[in-house]
mmCIF file as gemmi writes it, N, C-alpha and C atoms, coordinates in Angstrom:
data_model
loop_
_atom_site.group_PDB
_atom_site.id
_atom_site.type_symbol
_atom_site.label_atom_id
_atom_site.label_alt_id
_atom_site.label_comp_id
_atom_site.label_asym_id
_atom_site.label_entity_id
_atom_site.label_seq_id
_atom_site.pdbx_PDB_ins_code
_atom_site.Cartn_x
_atom_site.Cartn_y
_atom_site.Cartn_z
_atom_site.occupancy
_atom_site.B_iso_or_equiv
_atom_site.pdbx_formal_charge
_atom_site.auth_seq_id
_atom_site.auth_asym_id
_atom_site.pdbx_PDB_model_num
ATOM 1 N N . MET Axp A 1 ? 250.568 131.508 7.48 1 0 ? 1 A 1
ATOM 2 C CA . MET Axp A 1 ? 250.238 130.153 7.086 1 0 ? 1 A 1
ATOM 3 C C . MET Axp A 1 ? 248.731 129.941 7.239 1 0 ? 1 A 1
ATOM 4 N N . MET Axp A 2 ? 248.122 129.422 6.189 1 0 ? 2 A 1
ATOM 5 C CA . MET Axp A 2 ? 246.677 129.222 6.223 1 0 ? 2 A 1
ATOM 6 C C . MET Axp A 2 ? 246.349 127.845 6.768 1 0 ? 2 A 1
ATOM 7 N N . LYS Axp A 3 ? 245.386 127.818 7.624 1 0 ? 3 A 1
ATOM 8 C CA . LYS Axp A 3 ? 244.914 126.534 8.138 1 0 ? 3 A 1
ATOM 9 C C . LYS Axp A 3 ? 244.068 125.854 7.085 1 0 ? 3 A 1
ATOM 10 N N . GLN Axp A 4 ? 244.164 124.554 7.04 1 0 ? 4 A 1
ATOM 11 C CA . GLN Axp A 4 ? 243.288 123.816 6.14 1 0 ? 4 A 1
ATOM 12 C C . GLN Axp A 4 ? 241.884 123.792 6.728 1 0 ? 4 A 1
ATOM 13 N N . MET Axp A 5 ? 240.923 124.013 5.856 1 0 ? 5 A 1
ATOM 14 C CA . MET Axp A 5 ? 239.538 123.976 6.301 1 0 ? 5 A 1
ATOM 15 C C . MET Axp A 5 ? 239.104 122.524 6.469 1 0 ? 5 A 1
ATOM 16 N N . ILE Axp A 6 ? 238.542 122.229 7.604 1 0 ? 6 A 1
ATOM 17 C CA . ILE Axp A 6 ? 238.057 120.873 7.866 1 0 ? 6 A 1
ATOM 18 C C . ILE Axp A 6 ? 236.612 120.798 7.409 1 0 ? 6 A 1
ATOM 19 N N . ARG Axp A 7 ? 236.347 119.86 6.509 1 0 ? 7 A 1
ATOM 20 C CA . ARG Axp A 7 ? 234.985 119.667 6.01 1 0 ? 7 A 1
ATOM 21 C C . ARG Axp A 7 ? 234.422 118.404 6.616 1 0 ? 7 A 1
ATOM 22 N N . HIS Axp A 8 ? 233.316 118.541 7.263 1 0 ? 8 A 1
ATOM 23 C CA . HIS Axp A 8 ? 232.616 117.383 7.783 1 0 ? 8 A 1
ATOM 24 C C . HIS Axp A 8 ? 231.54 117.013 6.776 1 0 ? 8 A 1
ATOM 25 N N . ARG Axp A 9 ? 231.542 115.772 6.378 1 0 ? 9 A 1
ATOM 26 C CA . ARG Axp A 9 ? 230.574 115.322 5.386 1 0 ? 9 A 1
ATOM 27 C C . ARG Axp A 9 ? 229.847 114.104 5.922 1 0 ? 9 A 1
ATOM 28 N N . LEU Axp A 10 ? 228.62 113.957 5.476 1 0 ? 10 A 1
ATOM 29 C CA . LEU Axp A 10 ? 227.827 112.797 5.862 1 0 ? 10 A 1
ATOM 30 C C . LEU Axp A 10 ? 228.303 111.562 5.112 1 0 ? 10 A 1
ATOM 31 N N . PRO Axp A 11 ? 228.152 110.407 5.715 1 0 ? 11 A 1
ATOM 32 C CA . PRO Axp A 11 ? 228.434 109.168 4.974 1 0 ? 11 A 1
ATOM 33 C C . PRO Axp A 11 ? 227.459 109.032 3.8 1 0 ? 11 A 1
ATOM 34 N N . SER Axp A 12 ? 227.881 108.331 2.768 1 0 ? 12 A 1
ATOM 35 C CA . SER Axp A 12 ? 227.072 108.232 1.538 1 0 ? 12 A 1
ATOM 36 C C . SER Axp A 12 ? 225.697 107.613 1.778 1 0 ? 12 A 1
ATOM 37 N N . ARG Axp A 13 ? 225.554 106.815 2.817 1 0 ? 13 A 1
ATOM 38 C CA . ARG Axp A 13 ? 224.242 106.197 3.074 1 0 ? 13 A 1
ATOM 39 C C . ARG Axp A 13 ? 223.17 107.235 3.414 1 0 ? 13 A 1
ATOM 40 N N . PHE Axp A 14 ? 223.594 108.463 3.743 1 0 ? 14 A 1
ATOM 41 C CA . PHE Axp A 14 ? 222.649 109.528 4.059 1 0 ? 14 A 1
ATOM 42 C C . PHE Axp A 14 ? 222.3 110.393 2.85 1 0 ? 14 A 1
ATOM 43 N N . ALA Axp A 15 ? 222.753 110.002 1.661 1 0 ? 15 A 1
ATOM 44 C CA . ALA Axp A 15 ? 222.473 110.78 0.454 1 0 ? 15 A 1
ATOM 45 C C . ALA Axp A 15 ? 220.969 110.999 0.224 1 0 ? 15 A 1
ATOM 46 N N . PRO Axp A 16 ? 220.114 109.983 0.385 1 0 ? 16 A 1
ATOM 47 C CA . PRO Axp A 16 ? 218.679 110.237 0.183 1 0 ? 16 A 1
ATOM 48 C C . PRO Axp A 16 ? 218.107 111.274 1.16 1 0 ? 16 A 1
ATOM 49 N N . VAL Axp A 17 ? 218.589 111.271 2.384 1 0 ? 17 A 1
ATOM 50 C CA . VAL Axp A 17 ? 218.105 112.233 3.375 1 0 ? 17 A 1
ATOM 51 C C . VAL Axp A 17 ? 218.605 113.636 3.029 1 0 ? 17 A 1
ATOM 52 N N . ALA Axp A 18 ? 219.881 113.75 2.635 1 0 ? 18 A 1
ATOM 53 C CA . ALA Axp A 18 ? 220.43 115.052 2.254 1 0 ? 18 A 1
ATOM 54 C C . ALA Axp A 18 ? 219.706 115.592 1.021 1 0 ? 18 A 1
ATOM 55 N N . PHE Axp A 19 ? 219.476 114.722 0.031 1 0 ? 19 A 1
ATOM 56 C CA . PHE Axp A 19 ? 218.735 115.133 -1.16 1 0 ? 19 A 1
ATOM 57 C C . PHE Axp A 19 ? 217.356 115.644 -0.768 1 0 ? 19 A 1
ATOM 58 N N . SER Axp A 20 ? 216.643 114.904 0.066 1 0 ? 20 A 1
ATOM 59 C CA . SER Axp A 20 ? 215.297 115.289 0.482 1 0 ? 20 A 1
ATOM 60 C C . SER Axp A 20 ? 215.309 116.614 1.241 1 0 ? 20 A 1
ATOM 61 N N . PHE Axp A 21 ? 216.313 116.802 2.088 1 0 ? 21 A 1
ATOM 62 C CA . PHE Axp A 21 ? 216.426 118.048 2.845 1 0 ? 21 A 1
ATOM 63 C C . PHE Axp A 21 ? 216.567 119.244 1.91 1 0 ? 21 A 1
ATOM 64 N N . TYR Axp A 22 ? 217.523 119.166 0.98 1 0 ? 22 A 1
ATOM 65 C CA . TYR Axp A 22 ? 217.762 120.289 0.072 1 0 ? 22 A 1
ATOM 66 C C . TYR Axp A 22 ? 216.606 120.5 -0.898 1 0 ? 22 A 1
ATOM 67 N N . MET Axp A 23 ? 216.073 119.425 -1.457 1 0 ? 23 A 1
ATOM 68 C CA . MET Axp A 23 ? 214.976 119.557 -2.412 1 0 ? 23 A 1
ATOM 69 C C . MET Axp A 23 ? 213.741 120.154 -1.726 1 0 ? 23 A 1
ATOM 70 N N . ALA Axp A 24 ? 213.401 119.651 -0.561 1 0 ? 24 A 1
ATOM 71 C CA . ALA Axp A 24 ? 212.238 120.165 0.165 1 0 ? 24 A 1
ATOM 72 C C . ALA Axp A 24 ? 212.445 121.631 0.532 1 0 ? 24 A 1
ATOM 73 N N . SER Axp A 25 ? 213.649 121.976 0.974 1 0 ? 25 A 1
ATOM 74 C CA . SER Axp A 25 ? 213.926 123.359 1.383 1 0 ? 25 A 1
ATOM 75 C C . SER Axp A 25 ? 213.767 124.326 0.219 1 0 ? 25 A 1
ATOM 76 N N . LEU Axp A 26 ? 214.347 123.993 -0.92 1 0 ? 26 A 1
ATOM 77 C CA . LEU Axp A 26 ? 214.307 124.9 -2.067 1 0 ? 26 A 1
ATOM 78 C C . LEU Axp A 26 ? 212.91 125.019 -2.674 1 0 ? 26 A 1
ATOM 79 N N . VAL Axp A 27 ? 212.258 123.891 -2.882 1 0 ? 27 A 1
ATOM 80 C CA . VAL Axp A 27 ? 210.915 123.93 -3.469 1 0 ? 27 A 1
ATOM 81 C C . VAL Axp A 27 ? 209.934 124.591 -2.501 1 0 ? 27 A 1
ATOM 82 N N . CYS Axp A 28 ? 210.077 124.296 -1.241 1 0 ? 28 A 1
ATOM 83 C CA . CYS Axp A 28 ? 209.165 124.855 -0.239 1 0 ? 28 A 1
ATOM 84 C C . CYS Axp A 28 ? 209.277 126.381 -0.165 1 0 ? 28 A 1
ATOM 85 N N . ILE Axp A 29 ? 210.498 126.913 -0.166 1 0 ? 29 A 1
ATOM 86 C CA . ILE Axp A 29 ? 210.629 128.376 -0.079 1 0 ? 29 A 1
ATOM 87 C C . ILE Axp A 29 ? 210.083 129.035 -1.345 1 0 ? 29 A 1
ATOM 88 N N . LEU Axp A 30 ? 210.327 128.429 -2.512 1 0 ? 30 A 1
ATOM 89 C CA . LEU Axp A 30 ? 209.781 129.003 -3.747 1 0 ? 30 A 1
ATOM 90 C C . LEU Axp A 30 ? 208.257 129.023 -3.725 1 0 ? 30 A 1
ATOM 91 N N . LEU Axp A 31 ? 207.67 127.92 -3.309 1 0 ? 31 A 1
ATOM 92 C CA . LEU Axp A 31 ? 206.207 127.867 -3.265 1 0 ? 31 A 1
ATOM 93 C C . LEU Axp A 31 ? 205.629 128.789 -2.196 1 0 ? 31 A 1
ATOM 94 N N . CYS Axp A 32 ? 206.276 128.868 -1.047 1 0 ? 32 A 1
ATOM 95 C CA . CYS Axp A 32 ? 205.782 129.77 -0.002 1 0 ? 32 A 1
ATOM 96 C C . CYS Axp A 32 ? 205.851 131.224 -0.453 1 0 ? 32 A 1
ATOM 97 N N . LEU Axp A 33 ? 206.944 131.592 -1.117 1 0 ? 33 A 1
ATOM 98 C CA . LEU Axp A 33 ? 207.053 132.957 -1.634 1 0 ? 33 A 1
ATOM 99 C C . LEU Axp A 33 ? 205.948 133.257 -2.642 1 0 ? 33 A 1
ATOM 100 N N . ALA Axp A 34 ? 205.749 132.35 -3.585 1 0 ? 34 A 1
ATOM 101 C CA . ALA Axp A 34 ? 204.765 132.579 -4.65 1 0 ? 34 A 1
ATOM 102 C C . ALA Axp A 34 ? 203.334 132.542 -4.115 1 0 ? 34 A 1
ATOM 103 N N . LEU Axp A 35 ? 203.01 131.526 -3.339 1 0 ? 35 A 1
ATOM 104 C CA . LEU Axp A 35 ? 201.624 131.377 -2.889 1 0 ? 35 A 1
ATOM 105 C C . LEU Axp A 35 ? 201.231 132.409 -1.844 1 0 ? 35 A 1
ATOM 106 N N . THR Axp A 36 ? 202.167 132.821 -1.01 1 0 ? 36 A 1
ATOM 107 C CA . THR Axp A 36 ? 201.851 133.876 -0.041 1 0 ? 36 A 1
ATOM 108 C C . THR Axp A 36 ? 201.586 135.192 -0.772 1 0 ? 36 A 1
ATOM 109 N N . ALA Axp A 37 ? 202.395 135.488 -1.777 1 0 ? 37 A 1
ATOM 110 C CA . ALA Axp A 37 ? 202.16 136.709 -2.562 1 0 ? 37 A 1
ATOM 111 C C . ALA Axp A 37 ? 200.826 136.627 -3.296 1 0 ? 37 A 1
ATOM 112 N N . TYR Axp A 38 ? 200.519 135.474 -3.856 1 0 ? 38 A 1
ATOM 113 C CA . TYR Axp A 38 ? 199.27 135.305 -4.598 1 0 ? 38 A 1
ATOM 114 C C . TYR Axp A 38 ? 198.05 135.437 -3.678 1 0 ? 38 A 1
ATOM 115 N N . ASN Axp A 39 ? 198.113 134.799 -2.519 1 0 ? 39 A 1
ATOM 116 C CA . ASN Axp A 39 ? 196.95 134.766 -1.624 1 0 ? 39 A 1
ATOM 117 C C . ASN Axp A 39 ? 196.77 136.017 -0.779 1 0 ? 39 A 1
ATOM 118 N N . THR Axp A 40 ? 197.871 136.64 -0.351 1 0 ? 40 A 1
ATOM 119 C CA . THR Axp A 40 ? 197.738 137.768 0.579 1 0 ? 40 A 1
ATOM 120 C C . THR Axp A 40 ? 198.417 139.033 0.093 1 0 ? 40 A 1
ATOM 121 N N . GLY Axp A 41 ? 199.082 138.965 -1.056 1 0 ? 41 A 1
ATOM 122 C CA . GLY Axp A 41 ? 199.795 140.14 -1.566 1 0 ? 41 A 1
ATOM 123 C C . GLY Axp A 41 ? 201.195 140.22 -0.985 1 0 ? 41 A 1
ATOM 124 N N . ALA Axp A 42 ? 202.011 141.032 -1.625 1 0 ? 42 A 1
ATOM 125 C CA . ALA Axp A 42 ? 203.408 141.158 -1.204 1 0 ? 42 A 1
ATOM 126 C C . ALA Axp A 42 ? 203.635 142.448 -0.427 1 0 ? 42 A 1
ATOM 127 N N . GLY Axp A 43 ? 202.62 142.921 0.226 1 0 ? 43 A 1
ATOM 128 C CA . GLY Axp A 43 ? 202.72 144.181 0.963 1 0 ? 43 A 1
ATOM 129 C C . GLY Axp A 43 ? 203.292 144.007 2.352 1 0 ? 43 A 1
ATOM 130 N N . SER Axp A 44 ? 202.835 144.832 3.231 1 0 ? 44 A 1
ATOM 131 C CA . SER Axp A 44 ? 203.313 144.861 4.61 1 0 ? 44 A 1
ATOM 132 C C . SER Axp A 44 ? 203.15 143.496 5.286 1 0 ? 44 A 1
ATOM 133 N N . GLY Axp A 45 ? 204.199 143.033 5.928 1 0 ? 45 A 1
ATOM 134 C CA . GLY Axp A 45 ? 204.155 141.763 6.644 1 0 ? 45 A 1
ATOM 135 C C . GLY Axp A 45 ? 204.375 140.544 5.766 1 0 ? 45 A 1
ATOM 136 N N . TYR Axp A 46 ? 204.709 140.747 4.498 1 0 ? 46 A 1
ATOM 137 C CA . TYR Axp A 46 ? 204.88 139.628 3.557 1 0 ? 46 A 1
ATOM 138 C C . TYR Axp A 46 ? 205.949 138.646 4.029 1 0 ? 46 A 1
ATOM 139 N N . ALA Axp A 47 ? 207.108 139.152 4.407 1 0 ? 47 A 1
ATOM 140 C CA . ALA Axp A 47 ? 208.208 138.262 4.82 1 0 ? 47 A 1
ATOM 141 C C . ALA Axp A 47 ? 207.798 137.416 6.017 1 0 ? 47 A 1
ATOM 142 N N . TRP Axp A 48 ? 207.136 138.016 6.975 1 0 ? 48 A 1
ATOM 143 C CA . TRP Axp A 48 ? 206.705 137.273 8.158 1 0 ? 48 A 1
ATOM 144 C C . TRP Axp A 48 ? 205.678 136.192 7.792 1 0 ? 48 A 1
ATOM 145 N N . ARG Axp A 49 ? 204.763 136.503 6.892 1 0 ? 49 A 1
ATOM 146 C CA . ARG Axp A 49 ? 203.777 135.506 6.447 1 0 ? 49 A 1
ATOM 147 C C . ARG Axp A 49 ? 204.466 134.357 5.706 1 0 ? 49 A 1
ATOM 148 N N . VAL Axp A 50 ? 205.481 134.675 4.917 1 0 ? 50 A 1
ATOM 149 C CA . VAL Axp A 50 ? 206.23 133.623 4.212 1 0 ? 50 A 1
ATOM 150 C C . VAL Axp A 50 ? 206.93 132.719 5.221 1 0 ? 50 A 1
ATOM 151 N N . ILE Axp A 51 ? 207.56 133.302 6.218 1 0 ? 51 A 1
ATOM 152 C CA . ILE Axp A 51 ? 208.261 132.504 7.239 1 0 ? 51 A 1
ATOM 153 C C . ILE Axp A 51 ? 207.287 131.602 7.979 1 0 ? 51 A 1
ATOM 154 N N . LYS Axp A 52 ? 206.132 132.128 8.326 1 0 ? 52 A 1
ATOM 155 C CA . LYS Axp A 52 ? 205.128 131.302 9.016 1 0 ? 52 A 1
ATOM 156 C C . LYS Axp A 52 ? 204.643 130.166 8.128 1 0 ? 52 A 1
ATOM 157 N N . ALA Axp A 53 ? 204.402 130.458 6.852 1 0 ? 53 A 1
ATOM 158 C CA . ALA Axp A 53 ? 203.971 129.411 5.917 1 0 ? 53 A 1
ATOM 159 C C . ALA Axp A 53 ? 205.061 128.36 5.749 1 0 ? 53 A 1
ATOM 160 N N . TYR Axp A 54 ? 206.305 128.801 5.664 1 0 ? 54 A 1
ATOM 161 C CA . TYR Axp A 54 ? 207.44 127.887 5.494 1 0 ? 54 A 1
ATOM 162 C C . TYR Axp A 54 ? 207.563 126.953 6.706 1 0 ? 54 A 1
ATOM 163 N N . ALA Axp A 55 ? 207.362 127.497 7.895 1 0 ? 55 A 1
ATOM 164 C CA . ALA Axp A 55 ? 207.465 126.69 9.114 1 0 ? 55 A 1
ATOM 165 C C . ALA Axp A 55 ? 206.429 125.561 9.131 1 0 ? 55 A 1
ATOM 166 N N . VAL Axp A 56 ? 205.281 125.803 8.54 1 0 ? 56 A 1
ATOM 167 C CA . VAL Axp A 56 ? 204.245 124.775 8.473 1 0 ? 56 A 1
ATOM 168 C C . VAL Axp A 56 ? 204.499 123.82 7.307 1 0 ? 56 A 1
ATOM 169 N N . ALA Axp A 57 ? 204.906 124.373 6.177 1 0 ? 57 A 1
ATOM 170 C CA . ALA Axp A 57 ? 205.013 123.578 4.953 1 0 ? 57 A 1
ATOM 171 C C . ALA Axp A 57 ? 206.277 122.721 4.881 1 0 ? 57 A 1
ATOM 172 N N . TRP Axp A 58 ? 207.394 123.183 5.461 1 0 ? 58 A 1
ATOM 173 C CA . TRP Axp A 58 ? 208.653 122.464 5.286 1 0 ? 58 A 1
ATOM 174 C C . TRP Axp A 58 ? 208.612 121.025 5.815 1 0 ? 58 A 1
ATOM 175 N N . PRO Axp A 59 ? 208.107 120.773 7.008 1 0 ? 59 A 1
ATOM 176 C CA . PRO Axp A 59 ? 208.08 119.375 7.46 1 0 ? 59 A 1
ATOM 177 C C . PRO Axp A 59 ? 207.252 118.472 6.536 1 0 ? 59 A 1
ATOM 178 N N . VAL Axp A 60 ? 206.171 119.004 6.015 1 0 ? 60 A 1
ATOM 179 C CA . VAL Axp A 60 ? 205.339 118.239 5.085 1 0 ? 60 A 1
ATOM 180 C C . VAL Axp A 60 ? 206.117 117.982 3.793 1 0 ? 60 A 1
ATOM 181 N N . ALA Axp A 61 ? 206.781 118.999 3.276 1 0 ? 61 A 1
ATOM 182 C CA . ALA Axp A 61 ? 207.555 118.849 2.049 1 0 ? 61 A 1
ATOM 183 C C . ALA Axp A 61 ? 208.7 117.857 2.249 1 0 ? 61 A 1
ATOM 184 N N . PHE Axp A 62 ? 209.407 117.959 3.359 1 0 ? 62 A 1
ATOM 185 C CA . PHE Axp A 62 ? 210.53 117.059 3.627 1 0 ? 62 A 1
ATOM 186 C C . PHE Axp A 62 ? 210.079 115.611 3.693 1 0 ? 62 A 1
ATOM 187 N N . MET Axp A 63 ? 209.044 115.353 4.443 1 0 ? 63 A 1
ATOM 188 C CA . MET Axp A 63 ? 208.552 113.971 4.559 1 0 ? 63 A 1
ATOM 189 C C . MET Axp A 63 ? 208.01 113.485 3.217 1 0 ? 63 A 1
ATOM 190 N N . GLY Axp A 64 ? 207.352 114.372 2.483 1 0 ? 64 A 1
ATOM 191 C CA . GLY Axp A 64 ? 206.843 113.998 1.165 1 0 ? 64 A 1
ATOM 192 C C . GLY Axp A 64 ? 207.952 113.612 0.209 1 0 ? 64 A 1
ATOM 193 N N . VAL Axp A 65 ? 209.01 114.422 0.141 1 0 ? 65 A 1
ATOM 194 C CA . VAL Axp A 65 ? 210.133 114.108 -0.742 1 0 ? 65 A 1
ATOM 195 C C . VAL Axp A 65 ? 210.833 112.84 -0.269 1 0 ? 65 A 1
ATOM 196 N N . LEU Axp A 66 ? 211.038 112.712 1.023 1 0 ? 66 A 1
ATOM 197 C CA . LEU Axp A 66 ? 211.712 111.53 1.572 1 0 ? 66 A 1
ATOM 198 C C . LEU Axp A 66 ? 210.937 110.256 1.253 1 0 ? 66 A 1
ATOM 199 N N . LEU Axp A 67 ? 209.621 110.308 1.391 1 0 ? 67 A 1
ATOM 200 C CA . LEU Axp A 67 ? 208.8 109.123 1.148 1 0 ? 67 A 1
ATOM 201 C C . LEU Axp A 67 ? 208.585 108.845 -0.337 1 0 ? 67 A 1
ATOM 202 N N . MET Axp A 68 ? 208.508 109.887 -1.162 1 0 ? 68 A 1
ATOM 203 C CA . MET Axp A 68 ? 208.237 109.709 -2.591 1 0 ? 68 A 1
ATOM 204 C C . MET Axp A 68 ? 209.49 109.482 -3.432 1 0 ? 68 A 1
ATOM 205 N N . ARG Axp A 69 ? 210.671 109.721 -2.875 1 0 ? 69 A 1
ATOM 206 C CA . ARG Axp A 69 ? 211.912 109.59 -3.634 1 0 ? 69 A 1
ATOM 207 C C . ARG Axp A 69 ? 212.074 108.225 -4.3 1 0 ? 69 A 1
ATOM 208 N N . PRO Axp A 70 ? 211.844 107.111 -3.604 1 0 ? 70 A 1
ATOM 209 C CA . PRO Axp A 70 ? 211.994 105.814 -4.275 1 0 ? 70 A 1
ATOM 210 C C . PRO Axp A 70 ? 211.057 105.654 -5.477 1 0 ? 70 A 1
ATOM 211 N N . LEU Axp A 71 ? 209.841 106.135 -5.348 1 0 ? 71 A 1
ATOM 212 C CA . LEU Axp A 71 ? 208.891 106.06 -6.457 1 0 ? 71 A 1
ATOM 213 C C . LEU Axp A 71 ? 209.379 106.912 -7.635 1 0 ? 71 A 1
ATOM 214 N N . VAL Axp A 72 ? 209.861 108.113 -7.353 1 0 ? 72 A 1
ATOM 215 C CA . VAL Axp A 72 ? 210.33 109.005 -8.409 1 0 ? 72 A 1
ATOM 216 C C . VAL Axp A 72 ? 211.56 108.412 -9.106 1 0 ? 72 A 1
ATOM 217 N N . VAL Axp A 73 ? 212.464 107.82 -8.343 1 0 ? 73 A 1
ATOM 218 C CA . VAL Axp A 73 ? 213.638 107.171 -8.949 1 0 ? 73 A 1
ATOM 219 C C . VAL Axp A 73 ? 213.19 106.062 -9.899 1 0 ? 73 A 1
ATOM 220 N N . ARG Axp A 74 ? 212.204 105.285 -9.495 1 0 ? 74 A 1
ATOM 221 C CA . ARG Axp A 74 ? 211.672 104.215 -10.345 1 0 ? 74 A 1
ATOM 222 C C . ARG Axp A 74 ? 211.011 104.781 -11.604 1 0 ? 74 A 1
ATOM 223 N N . LEU Axp A 75 ? 210.222 105.839 -11.455 1 0 ? 75 A 1
ATOM 224 C CA . LEU Axp A 75 ? 209.566 106.459 -12.604 1 0 ? 75 A 1
ATOM 225 C C . LEU Axp A 75 ? 210.594 107.022 -13.59 1 0 ? 75 A 1
ATOM 226 N N . VAL Axp A 76 ? 211.649 107.643 -13.068 1 0 ? 76 A 1
ATOM 227 C CA . VAL Axp A 76 ? 212.706 108.158 -13.942 1 0 ? 76 A 1
ATOM 228 C C . VAL Axp A 76 ? 213.384 107.009 -14.673 1 0 ? 76 A 1
ATOM 229 N N . GLY Axp A 77 ? 213.596 105.899 -13.981 1 0 ? 77 A 1
ATOM 230 C CA . GLY Axp A 77 ? 214.192 104.724 -14.62 1 0 ? 77 A 1
ATOM 231 C C . GLY Axp A 77 ? 213.339 104.181 -15.753 1 0 ? 77 A 1
ATOM 232 N N . TRP Axp A 78 ? 212.034 104.258 -15.614 1 0 ? 78 A 1
ATOM 233 C CA . TRP Axp A 78 ? 211.129 103.8 -16.67 1 0 ? 78 A 1
ATOM 234 C C . TRP Axp A 78 ? 211.063 104.794 -17.834 1 0 ? 78 A 1
ATOM 235 N N . THR Axp A 79 ? 211.347 106.055 -17.555 1 0 ? 79 A 1
ATOM 236 C CA . THR Axp A 79 ? 211.183 107.115 -18.538 1 0 ? 79 A 1
ATOM 237 C C . THR Axp A 79 ? 212.455 107.409 -19.335 1 0 ? 79 A 1
ATOM 238 N N . VAL Axp A 80 ? 213.614 107.278 -18.698 1 0 ? 80 A 1
ATOM 239 C CA . VAL Axp A 80 ? 214.879 107.679 -19.293 1 0 ? 80 A 1
ATOM 240 C C . VAL Axp A 80 ? 215.675 106.435 -19.684 1 0 ? 80 A 1
ATOM 241 N N . ALA Axp A 81 ? 216.203 106.458 -20.899 1 0 ? 81 A 1
ATOM 242 C CA . ALA Axp A 81 ? 217.027 105.335 -21.373 1 0 ? 81 A 1
ATOM 243 C C . ALA Axp A 81 ? 218.326 105.283 -20.602 1 0 ? 81 A 1
ATOM 244 N N . PRO Axp A 82 ? 218.83 104.072 -20.341 1 0 ? 82 A 1
ATOM 245 C CA . PRO Axp A 82 ? 220.131 103.968 -19.665 1 0 ? 82 A 1
ATOM 246 C C . PRO Axp A 82 ? 221.237 104.529 -20.56 1 0 ? 82 A 1
ATOM 247 N N . PRO Axp A 83 ? 222.376 104.906 -19.967 1 0 ? 83 A 1
ATOM 248 C CA . PRO Axp A 83 ? 223.48 105.454 -20.756 1 0 ? 83 A 1
ATOM 249 C C . PRO Axp A 83 ? 223.912 104.464 -21.853 1 0 ? 83 A 1
ATOM 250 N N . GLY Axp A 84 ? 224.258 104.981 -23.01 1 0 ? 84 A 1
ATOM 251 C CA . GLY Axp A 84 ? 224.73 104.14 -24.092 1 0 ? 84 A 1
ATOM 252 C C . GLY Axp A 84 ? 223.641 103.56 -24.958 1 0 ? 84 A 1
ATOM 253 N N . ARG Axp A 85 ? 222.426 103.962 -24.77 1 0 ? 85 A 1
ATOM 254 C CA . ARG Axp A 85 ? 221.319 103.427 -25.589 1 0 ? 85 A 1
ATOM 255 C C . ARG Axp A 85 ? 220.764 104.476 -26.49 1 0 ? 85 A 1
């Protein structure tokens, strides 16, 4: 008999924070990978340099996305027609 998997989920009021967490994490790792390779090369010690860059950049990216999200939502609203138009 298989046990049902228990999923813990955040309340919907935390959606902006969850969005900011995931968006910052994904964009930050992509940029750290690309910019570390561009600036220092992808040779010996590359992974460690990426991790160090990520540790510095992620908090900045997270706070930036969290703070800029309302502005971006407003800009998208001005740019994209509502459904049915």
